[in-house]
Residue, then its C-alpha position, 0 to 999 in steps of 0.5 A: m612281293s607284288t600285286s597288281y597295284s603295288f610292289g615291295k619287299t621285306v627289308n633287313m632293318r628296324y621299322e624306324q630305320a626303314l622309314e628314314r632310309v625310304a625318305q633318303e632314297l626317295a630324295k635321291e630320286g627327286f621325291g619329297v614326302l608330302t604326307e605321312i599317315d600313321v595308320a597304327a596310331t589313327l586306328k588306336k585313337k579312333l577305334g581302340k585297335d592295336m596293330p603293328p607299326y604302319k605308315i603311309l608316306g605320300a611321295c611326290n616328284p614335282q617334275f613328274a607331277h607337273r608333267a602329269l597335271e599339264a597332260e591331265p588336270q584331273i590326275g591330281a585325284l591319283l597323286p601322290c605315290n603312296v609308299v607303305v612302311r610297316n611291320d608284319a605280325a612277326g615283326k619283319t619290316i616291309v616296304e610296299i610302293m604303289d605301282p604308278r602304272a596300275v593307277l595311271q593306266l586308268v587315265e588311258r593317255p599315252e603321255i601319262g603312261e610314259i610318265a608312269a613308266e619313268v616314275r616306276a623306274r625311279l621307285e624301283r631304284v628306291l626299293a633296290a637301294l633298301 
């Protein structure tokens, strides 16, 4: 499953297990999770709306972030990489990852494109390991 700005797949594991595995696989590729946004809890609290579990993980690889910031200081507005772990209405667990090439092509600098391609390759390995 992919869009022009993300790629992902349905995984054969429970939501909580998927969250844990995603963090582990990200770490293997040099990424840390800087932020965790519980969208379902926020919408319940702020709007009284129920939805299946849905979290956005803000993943960052410091080496790639540093290279990108050196090349284009304003690129911080496009960081970190978002990884979504969610359940659909049928209860299946889905992992979706922001495609860094789609976002970083906004910058239109060759060195940023190279970094985005390297980051995408690592994120593809994360997804394949799930």
